[in-house]
VOTOR-606917 format. One record per atom (N, C-alpha, C, O): residue number from 1; chain; atom name; x negated, y, z. Coordinates in steps of 0.1 Angstrom, whole numbers, always signed. Each point is the difference from the previous one (the first is absolute). Layout:
pt num:NUM; chaine:A; atome:CA; xx:X; yy:Y; zz:Z
...
! end
This chain:
pt num:1; chaine:A; atome:N; xx:+58; yy:-201; zz:+8
pt num:1; chaine:A; atome:CA; xx:+13; yy:+6; zz:+2
pt num:1; chaine:A; atome:C; xx:-3; yy:+15; zz:+4
pt num:1; chaine:A; atome:O; xx:-9; yy:+3; zz:+7
pt num:2; chaine:A; atome:N; xx:+18; yy:+5; zz:-12
pt num:2; chaine:A; atome:CA; xx:-1; yy:+15; zz:+3
pt num:2; chaine:A; atome:C; xx:+14; yy:+4; zz:+3
pt num:2; chaine:A; atome:O; xx:+10; yy:-7; zz:-3
pt num:3; chaine:A; atome:N; xx:-9; yy:+19; zz:+10
pt num:3; chaine:A; atome:CA; xx:+13; yy:+6; zz:+1
pt num:3; chaine:A; atome:C; xx:+0; yy:+13; zz:-8
pt num:3; chaine:A; atome:O; xx:-11; yy:+7; zz:-1
pt num:4; chaine:A; atome:N; xx:+22; yy:-3; zz:-4
pt num:4; chaine:A; atome:CA; xx:+2; yy:+13; zz:-7
pt num:4; chaine:A; atome:C; xx:+12; yy:+7; zz:+7
pt num:4; chaine:A; atome:O; xx:+11; yy:-6; zz:+1
pt num:5; chaine:A; atome:N; xx:-14; yy:+18; zz:+4
pt num:5; chaine:A; atome:CA; xx:+11; yy:+7; zz:+7
pt num:5; chaine:A; atome:C; xx:+3; yy:+13; zz:-8
pt num:5; chaine:A; atome:O; xx:-9; yy:+8; zz:-3
pt num:6; chaine:A; atome:N; xx:+21; yy:-7; zz:-2
pt num:6; chaine:A; atome:CA; xx:+5; yy:+11; zz:-7
pt num:6; chaine:A; atome:C; xx:+2; yy:+12; zz:+10
pt num:6; chaine:A; atome:O; xx:+11; yy:+0; zz:+7
pt num:7; chaine:A; atome:N; xx:-20; yy:+9; zz:-6
pt num:7; chaine:A; atome:CA; xx:+1; yy:+10; zz:+11
pt num:7; chaine:A; atome:C; xx:+10; yy:+11; zz:-3
pt num:7; chaine:A; atome:O; xx:+4; yy:+7; zz:+8
pt num:8; chaine:A; atome:N; xx:+1; yy:-7; zz:-21
pt num:8; chaine:A; atome:CA; xx:+12; yy:+9; zz:-3
pt num:8; chaine:A; atome:C; xx:+13; yy:-6; zz:+6
pt num:8; chaine:A; atome:O; xx:+9; yy:+8; zz:+4
pt num:9; chaine:A; atome:N; xx:-8; yy:-21; zz:-4
pt num:9; chaine:A; atome:CA; xx:+12; yy:-7; zz:+6
pt num:9; chaine:A; atome:C; xx:-1; yy:+0; zz:+15
pt num:9; chaine:A; atome:O; xx:+10; yy:+2; zz:+7
pt num:10; chaine:A; atome:N; xx:-22; yy:-5; zz:-2
pt num:10; chaine:A; atome:CA; xx:-1; yy:-3; zz:+14
pt num:10; chaine:A; atome:C; xx:+4; yy:+13; zz:+8
pt num:10; chaine:A; atome:O; xx:-4; yy:+11; zz:-3
pt num:11; chaine:A; atome:N; xx:+11; yy:-14; zz:+14
pt num:11; chaine:A; atome:CA; xx:+4; yy:+11; zz:+9
pt num:11; chaine:A; atome:C; xx:-5; yy:-2; zz:+14
pt num:11; chaine:A; atome:O; xx:+5; yy:+6; zz:+9
pt num:12; chaine:A; atome:N; xx:-15; yy:-14; zz:-8
pt num:12; chaine:A; atome:CA; xx:-7; yy:-2; zz:+13
pt num:12; chaine:A; atome:C; xx:+9; yy:-5; zz:+11
pt num:12; chaine:A; atome:O; xx:-1; yy:+4; zz:+12
pt num:13; chaine:A; atome:N; xx:+10; yy:-13; zz:-15
pt num:13; chaine:A; atome:CA; xx:+9; yy:-6; zz:+10
pt num:13; chaine:A; atome:C; xx:-8; yy:-9; zz:+10
pt num:13; chaine:A; atome:O; xx:+3; yy:-1; zz:+11
pt num:14; chaine:A; atome:N; xx:-15; yy:-4; zz:-16
pt num:14; chaine:A; atome:CA; xx:-8; yy:-8; zz:+9
pt num:14; chaine:A; atome:C; xx:+3; yy:-14; zz:+2
pt num:14; chaine:A; atome:O; xx:-6; yy:-7; zz:+8
pt num:15; chaine:A; atome:N; xx:+16; yy:+1; zz:-15
pt num:15; chaine:A; atome:CA; xx:+4; yy:-14; zz:+2
pt num:15; chaine:A; atome:C; xx:-12; yy:-9; zz:-4
pt num:15; chaine:A; atome:O; xx:-1; yy:-11; zz:+6
pt num:16; chaine:A; atome:N; xx:-7; yy:+15; zz:-16
pt num:16; chaine:A; atome:CA; xx:-11; yy:-8; zz:-4
pt num:16; chaine:A; atome:C; xx:-10; yy:-2; zz:+11
pt num:16; chaine:A; atome:O; xx:-7; yy:-10; zz:+1
pt num:17; chaine:A; atome:N; xx:+5; yy:+20; zz:+8
pt num:17; chaine:A; atome:CA; xx:-9; yy:+0; zz:+10
pt num:17; chaine:A; atome:C; xx:+3; yy:-11; zz:+10
pt num:17; chaine:A; atome:O; xx:-9; yy:-7; zz:+6
pt num:18; chaine:A; atome:N; xx:+22; yy:+5; zz:-3
pt num:18; chaine:A; atome:CA; xx:+4; yy:-11; zz:+9
pt num:18; chaine:A; atome:C; xx:-2; yy:-14; zz:-6
pt num:18; chaine:A; atome:O; xx:-3; yy:-9; zz:+7
pt num:19; chaine:A; atome:N; xx:+5; yy:+8; zz:-20
pt num:19; chaine:A; atome:CA; xx:-2; yy:-13; zz:-7
pt num:19; chaine:A; atome:C; xx:-14; yy:-4; zz:-3
pt num:19; chaine:A; atome:O; xx:-4; yy:-11; zz:+2
pt num:20; chaine:A; atome:N; xx:-5; yy:+21; zz:-5
pt num:20; chaine:A; atome:CA; xx:-14; yy:-2; zz:-4
pt num:20; chaine:A; atome:C; xx:-9; yy:+10; zz:+6
pt num:20; chaine:A; atome:O; xx:-5; yy:+8; zz:-7
pt num:21; chaine:A; atome:N; xx:+4; yy:-7; zz:+20
pt num:21; chaine:A; atome:CA; xx:-8; yy:+10; zz:+7
pt num:21; chaine:A; atome:C; xx:-15; yy:+1; zz:-4
pt num:21; chaine:A; atome:O; xx:-6; yy:+10; zz:+2
pt num:22; chaine:A; atome:N; xx:+1; yy:-22; zz:-7
pt num:22; chaine:A; atome:CA; xx:-14; yy:+0; zz:-3
pt num:22; chaine:A; atome:C; xx:-2; yy:+6; zz:-14
pt num:22; chaine:A; atome:O; xx:-12; yy:+3; zz:-4
pt num:23; chaine:A; atome:N; xx:+23; yy:+0; zz:-3
pt num:23; chaine:A; atome:CA; xx:-1; yy:+6; zz:-14
pt num:23; chaine:A; atome:C; xx:+5; yy:+14; zz:+0
pt num:23; chaine:A; atome:O; xx:-5; yy:+9; zz:-7
pt num:24; chaine:A; atome:N; xx:+16; yy:-7; zz:+14
pt num:24; chaine:A; atome:CA; xx:+7; yy:+13; zz:+0
pt num:24; chaine:A; atome:C; xx:-2; yy:+7; zz:+13
pt num:24; chaine:A; atome:O; xx:+1; yy:-6; zz:+11
pt num:25; chaine:A; atome:N; xx:-2; yy:+19; zz:-11
pt num:25; chaine:A; atome:CA; xx:-1; yy:+8; zz:+12
pt num:25; chaine:A; atome:C; xx:+5; yy:+14; zz:-3
pt num:25; chaine:A; atome:O; xx:+0; yy:+5; zz:-11
pt num:26; chaine:A; atome:N; xx:+4; yy:+2; zz:+22
pt num:26; chaine:A; atome:CA; xx:+5; yy:+14; zz:-1
pt num:26; chaine:A; atome:C; xx:-11; yy:+9; zz:+6
pt num:26; chaine:A; atome:O; xx:-7; yy:-4; zz:+10
pt num:27; chaine:A; atome:N; xx:+6; yy:+16; zz:-15
pt num:27; chaine:A; atome:CA; xx:-9; yy:+9; zz:+5
pt num:27; chaine:A; atome:C; xx:+6; yy:+8; zz:+12
pt num:27; chaine:A; atome:O; xx:+11; yy:-3; zz:+4
pt num:28; chaine:A; atome:N; xx:-18; yy:+12; zz:+1
pt num:28; chaine:A; atome:CA; xx:+5; yy:+8; zz:+12
pt num:28; chaine:A; atome:C; xx:+13; yy:+8; zz:-3
pt num:28; chaine:A; atome:O; xx:+7; yy:+4; zz:+9
pt num:29; chaine:A; atome:N; xx:-4; yy:-2; zz:-22
pt num:29; chaine:A; atome:CA; xx:+12; yy:+7; zz:-4
pt num:29; chaine:A; atome:C; xx:+12; yy:-9; zz:-4
pt num:29; chaine:A; atome:O; xx:+10; yy:+4; zz:-5
pt num:30; chaine:A; atome:N; xx:-13; yy:-17; zz:+7
pt num:30; chaine:A; atome:CA; xx:+11; yy:-10; zz:-4
pt num:30; chaine:A; atome:C; xx:+1; yy:-3; zz:-14
pt num:30; chaine:A; atome:O; xx:+10; yy:-5; zz:-5
pt num:31; chaine:A; atome:N; xx:-21; yy:+8; zz:-3
pt num:31; chaine:A; atome:CA; xx:+0; yy:-3; zz:-14
pt num:31; chaine:A; atome:C; xx:-9; yy:-12; zz:-3
pt num:31; chaine:A; atome:O; xx:-9; yy:-3; zz:+8
pt num:32; chaine:A; atome:N; xx:+12; yy:-4; zz:-18
pt num:32; chaine:A; atome:CA; xx:-9; yy:-12; zz:-4
pt num:32; chaine:A; atome:C; xx:-14; yy:+5; zz:-1
pt num:32; chaine:A; atome:O; xx:-3; yy:+11; zz:-7
pt num:33; chaine:A; atome:N; xx:-7; yy:-18; zz:+12
pt num:33; chaine:A; atome:CA; xx:-13; yy:+5; zz:+0
pt num:33; chaine:A; atome:C; xx:-7; yy:+1; zz:-14
pt num:33; chaine:A; atome:O; xx:-9; yy:+7; zz:-1
pt num:34; chaine:A; atome:N; xx:+15; yy:-15; zz:-9
pt num:34; chaine:A; atome:CA; xx:-6; yy:+1; zz:-13
pt num:34; chaine:A; atome:C; xx:+3; yy:+13; zz:-7
pt num:34; chaine:A; atome:O; xx:-6; yy:+3; zz:-11
pt num:35; chaine:A; atome:N; xx:+15; yy:+5; zz:+16
pt num:35; chaine:A; atome:CA; xx:+4; yy:+12; zz:-7
pt num:35; chaine:A; atome:C; xx:-12; yy:+9; zz:-2
pt num:35; chaine:A; atome:O; xx:-1; yy:+8; zz:-10
pt num:36; chaine:A; atome:N; xx:-9; yy:-9; zz:+19
pt num:36; chaine:A; atome:CA; xx:-12; yy:+8; zz:-2
pt num:36; chaine:A; atome:C; xx:-9; yy:-5; zz:-11
pt num:36; chaine:A; atome:O; xx:-9; yy:+7; zz:-4
pt num:37; chaine:A; atome:N; xx:+11; yy:-19; zz:+0
pt num:37; chaine:A; atome:CA; xx:-9; yy:-7; zz:-10
pt num:37; chaine:A; atome:C; xx:+6; yy:+1; zz:-14
pt num:37; chaine:A; atome:O; xx:-8; yy:-3; zz:-10
pt num:38; chaine:A; atome:N; xx:+21; yy:+5; zz:+8
pt num:38; chaine:A; atome:CA; xx:+6; yy:-1; zz:-13
pt num:38; chaine:A; atome:C; xx:+11; yy:+9; zz:-2
pt num:38; chaine:A; atome:O; xx:+7; yy:+4; zz:+10
pt num:39; chaine:A; atome:N; xx:-4; yy:+0; zz:-22
pt num:39; chaine:A; atome:CA; xx:+12; yy:+7; zz:-4
pt num:39; chaine:A; atome:C; xx:+8; yy:-9; zz:-10
pt num:39; chaine:A; atome:O; xx:-6; yy:-7; zz:-8
pt num:40; chaine:A; atome:N; xx:+19; yy:+6; zz:+10
pt num:40; chaine:A; atome:CA; xx:+8; yy:-8; zz:-9
pt num:40; chaine:A; atome:C; xx:+1; yy:-14; zz:+4
pt num:40; chaine:A; atome:O; xx:+10; yy:-4; zz:+6
pt num:41; chaine:A; atome:N; xx:-21; yy:-4; zz:-9
pt num:41; chaine:A; atome:CA; xx:+0; yy:-14; zz:+4
pt num:41; chaine:A; atome:C; xx:-13; yy:-4; zz:+7
pt num:41; chaine:A; atome:O; xx:-11; yy:+4; zz:-5
pt num:42; chaine:A; atome:N; xx:+12; yy:-10; zz:+16
pt num:42; chaine:A; atome:CA; xx:-12; yy:-5; zz:+7
pt num:42; chaine:A; atome:C; xx:-1; yy:-15; zz:-4
pt num:42; chaine:A; atome:O; xx:+10; yy:-8; zz:+2
pt num:43; chaine:A; atome:N; xx:-22; yy:+4; zz:-6
pt num:43; chaine:A; atome:CA; xx:-3; yy:-14; zz:-3
pt num:43; chaine:A; atome:C; xx:-11; yy:-4; zz:+10
pt num:43; chaine:A; atome:O; xx:-11; yy:+6; zz:+0
pt num:44; chaine:A; atome:N; xx:+13; yy:-17; zz:+8
pt num:44; chaine:A; atome:CA; xx:-10; yy:-4; zz:+9
pt num:44; chaine:A; atome:C; xx:-11; yy:-7; zz:-6
pt num:44; chaine:A; atome:O; xx:+1; yy:-4; zz:-12
pt num:45; chaine:A; atome:N; xx:-12; yy:+2; zz:+19
pt num:45; chaine:A; atome:CA; xx:-10; yy:-9; zz:-3
pt num:45; chaine:A; atome:C; xx:+5; yy:-14; zz:+1
pt num:45; chaine:A; atome:O; xx:+11; yy:-2; zz:+5
pt num:46; chaine:A; atome:N; xx:-18; yy:-8; zz:-9
pt num:46; chaine:A; atome:CA; xx:+4; yy:-14; zz:+1
pt num:46; chaine:A; atome:C; xx:+3; yy:-3; zz:+15
pt num:46; chaine:A; atome:O; xx:-8; yy:+3; zz:+9
pt num:47; chaine:A; atome:N; xx:+19; yy:-9; zz:-6
pt num:47; chaine:A; atome:CA; xx:+4; yy:-4; zz:+13
pt num:47; chaine:A; atome:C; xx:-2; yy:-15; zz:+2
pt num:47; chaine:A; atome:O; xx:+1; yy:-8; zz:-9
pt num:48; chaine:A; atome:N; xx:-4; yy:+4; zz:+21
pt num:48; chaine:A; atome:CA; xx:-1; yy:-14; zz:+4
pt num:48; chaine:A; atome:C; xx:+13; yy:-7; zz:-3
pt num:48; chaine:A; atome:O; xx:+11; yy:+5; zz:+4
pt num:49; chaine:A; atome:N; xx:-12; yy:-16; zz:-10
pt num:49; chaine:A; atome:CA; xx:+12; yy:-9; zz:-3
pt num:49; chaine:A; atome:C; xx:+8; yy:-4; zz:+13
pt num:49; chaine:A; atome:O; xx:+12; yy:-2; zz:-1
pt num:50; chaine:A; atome:N; xx:-19; yy:+2; zz:+12
pt num:50; chaine:A; atome:CA; xx:+6; yy:-4; zz:+13
pt num:50; chaine:A; atome:C; xx:+11; yy:+11; zz:+4
pt num:50; chaine:A; atome:O; xx:+8; yy:-3; zz:+8
pt num:51; chaine:A; atome:N; xx:-9; yy:+15; zz:-14
pt num:51; chaine:A; atome:CA; xx:+9; yy:+10; zz:+3
pt num:51; chaine:A; atome:C; xx:+13; yy:+0; zz:-9
pt num:51; chaine:A; atome:O; xx:+9; yy:+8; zz:+2
pt num:52; chaine:A; atome:N; xx:-9; yy:-17; zz:-11
pt num:52; chaine:A; atome:CA; xx:+11; yy:+0; zz:-10
pt num:52; chaine:A; atome:C; xx:+14; yy:+0; zz:+6
pt num:52; chaine:A; atome:O; xx:+9; yy:+8; zz:-4
pt num:53; chaine:A; atome:N; xx:-6; yy:-16; zz:+14
pt num:53; chaine:A; atome:CA; xx:+13; yy:-1; zz:+5
pt num:53; chaine:A; atome:C; xx:+4; yy:+13; zz:+7
pt num:53; chaine:A; atome:O; xx:+11; yy:+5; zz:-2
pt num:54; chaine:A; atome:N; xx:-20; yy:+1; zz:+9
pt num:54; chaine:A; atome:CA; xx:+3; yy:+13; zz:+7
pt num:54; chaine:A; atome:C; xx:+2; yy:+11; zz:-11
pt num:54; chaine:A; atome:O; xx:+9; yy:+8; zz:+2
pt num:55; chaine:A; atome:N; xx:-17; yy:-8; zz:-12
pt num:55; chaine:A; atome:CA; xx:+1; yy:+11; zz:-10
pt num:55; chaine:A; atome:C; xx:+13; yy:-2; zz:-8
pt num:55; chaine:A; atome:O; xx:+7; yy:+10; zz:-4
pt num:56; chaine:A; atome:N; xx:-4; yy:-22; zz:+0
pt num:56; chaine:A; atome:CA; xx:+13; yy:-3; zz:-7
pt num:56; chaine:A; atome:C; xx:+12; yy:+4; zz:+9
pt num:56; chaine:A; atome:O; xx:+10; yy:+6; zz:-5
pt num:57; chaine:A; atome:N; xx:-11; yy:-8; zz:+18
pt num:57; chaine:A; atome:CA; xx:+11; yy:+4; zz:+9
pt num:57; chaine:A; atome:C; xx:+1; yy:+15; zz:+0
pt num:57; chaine:A; atome:O; xx:+11; yy:+6; zz:+0
pt num:58; chaine:A; atome:N; xx:-22; yy:+1; zz:+1
pt num:58; chaine:A; atome:CA; xx:-1; yy:+15; zz:+0
pt num:58; chaine:A; atome:C; xx:+7; yy:+5; zz:-13
pt num:58; chaine:A; atome:O; xx:+8; yy:+9; zz:+1
pt num:59; chaine:A; atome:N; xx:-11; yy:-15; zz:-12
pt num:59; chaine:A; atome:CA; xx:+6; yy:+4; zz:-13
pt num:59; chaine:A; atome:C; xx:+15; yy:-2; zz:+0
pt num:59; chaine:A; atome:O; xx:+8; yy:+8; zz:-4
pt num:60; chaine:A; atome:N; xx:-3; yy:-20; zz:+10
pt num:60; chaine:A; atome:CA; xx:+14; yy:-3; zz:+1
pt num:60; chaine:A; atome:C; xx:+8; yy:+10; zz:+9
pt num:60; chaine:A; atome:O; xx:+11; yy:+3; zz:-3
pt num:61; chaine:A; atome:N; xx:-17; yy:+1; zz:+14
pt num:61; chaine:A; atome:CA; xx:+7; yy:+8; zz:+10
pt num:61; chaine:A; atome:C; xx:-1; yy:+15; zz:-3
pt num:61; chaine:A; atome:O; xx:+7; yy:+8; zz:+6
pt num:62; chaine:A; atome:N; xx:-15; yy:-4; zz:-16
pt num:62; chaine:A; atome:CA; xx:-1; yy:+14; zz:-4
pt num:62; chaine:A; atome:C; xx:+13; yy:+5; zz:-5
pt num:62; chaine:A; atome:O; xx:+5; yy:-5; zz:-10
pt num:63; chaine:A; atome:N; xx:+2; yy:+15; zz:+17
pt num:63; chaine:A; atome:CA; xx:+13; yy:+4; zz:-4
pt num:63; chaine:A; atome:C; xx:+1; yy:+6; zz:-14
pt num:63; chaine:A; atome:O; xx:+11; yy:+0; zz:-6
pt num:64; chaine:A; atome:N; xx:-22; yy:+5; zz:+1
pt num:64; chaine:A; atome:CA; xx:+0; yy:+6; zz:-13
pt num:64; chaine:A; atome:C; xx:-7; yy:-9; zz:-10
pt num:64; chaine:A; atome:O; xx:-2; yy:+5; zz:-12
pt num:65; chaine:A; atome:N; xx:-2; yy:-17; zz:+16
pt num:65; chaine:A; atome:CA; xx:-7; yy:-9; zz:-9
pt num:65; chaine:A; atome:C; xx:-12; yy:+7; zz:-8
pt num:65; chaine:A; atome:O; xx:-1; yy:-1; zz:-12
pt num:66; chaine:A; atome:N; xx:-7; yy:+8; zz:+20
pt num:66; chaine:A; atome:CA; xx:-11; yy:+7; zz:-5
pt num:66; chaine:A; atome:C; xx:-13; yy:-8; zz:+0
pt num:66; chaine:A; atome:O; xx:-10; yy:+5; zz:-5
pt num:67; chaine:A; atome:N; xx:+10; yy:-17; zz:+10
pt num:67; chaine:A; atome:CA; xx:-12; yy:-9; zz:+1
pt num:67; chaine:A; atome:C; xx:+2; yy:-11; zz:-10
pt num:67; chaine:A; atome:O; xx:+10; yy:-7; zz:+0
pt num:68; chaine:A; atome:N; xx:-21; yy:+5; zz:-8
pt num:68; chaine:A; atome:CA; xx:-1; yy:-12; zz:-9
pt num:68; chaine:A; atome:C; xx:-12; yy:-8; zz:+4
pt num:68; chaine:A; atome:O; xx:-11; yy:+6; zz:+3
pt num:69; chaine:A; atome:N; xx:+12; yy:-19; zz:-3
pt num:69; chaine:A; atome:CA; xx:-11; yy:-9; zz:+2
pt num:69; chaine:A; atome:C; xx:-4; yy:-5; zz:-13
pt num:69; chaine:A; atome:O; xx:+8; yy:-6; zz:-8
pt num:70; chaine:A; atome:N; xx:-21; yy:+8; zz:+5
pt num:70; chaine:A; atome:CA; xx:-5; yy:-4; zz:-13
pt num:70; chaine:A; atome:C; xx:-11; yy:-10; zz:+1
pt num:70; chaine:A; atome:O; xx:-9; yy:+1; zz:+9
pt num:71; chaine:A; atome:N; xx:+8; yy:-11; zz:-18
pt num:71; chaine:A; atome:CA; xx:-10; yy:-10; zz:+0
pt num:71; chaine:A; atome:C; xx:-12; yy:+4; zz:-8
pt num:71; chaine:A; atome:O; xx:-10; yy:-7; zz:-1
! end
């Protein structure tokens, strides 16, 4: 399982951090930490299947629906 975050849609509301803090984090400026790693779309490395419920909740609560869970 991977996540893909559309960084053009994302406005750093941070709701994903509350749902899946082991996957999502904000930097010191309140921006998603992956912004330093990608432009456009961030695709994660393979994630542990045990995180699926948290990651799916993060995708569901994202106000801009910028997070996709991919198998």
